[in-house]
C-alpha positions, 0 to 999 in steps of 0.5 A: 655694792651691795653686801650679804647679812652674815649668817650666824651659826649658833642662830639655829641654837638659840630659839624659844624651843631650844630648852623643851626637851630640856624642860619636858624631861624636868616637867616629869621630875618633879611630877614624879617627885610631887606625886611621891612626896604626897603619897608619903606624908599622907602615909605619915599623917596615916601612921600617927594617926594611927599612932594617936588614936589612944588620945581619942577620949584624952584631952589630948585628942583634940590637938592630936586631930588639929595637928593631923588636919593642918599638915594635912592641909599644909602639903596639899597648898605646898603641892598646889602652889608647887603645880602652880608655879610649874603649870601641873595639873593635879592628877584629879584634876582635869584640863578645864579645872585648870587655870587658861595660861 
């Protein structure tokens, strides 16, 4: 007598795409958050540049300019790292510039 293998009713729940919809929503939320944070950081740096414009011809001028430059680079690097971890394209990059997985 041969036994029939029992079918597991939960096997269909644990497919590789079980969390696909959840990941899609999380990714969309992350994209929105990244873009909003980038815009806020750039706006803040723009305001900081205007607020420190008076330092242009003073010894503090180069320090303020380098602060803005370093902070812009930091924002760009952190954003790029988050995008690469989550495999998100930057709006300025087309699919041809993204690394292949």
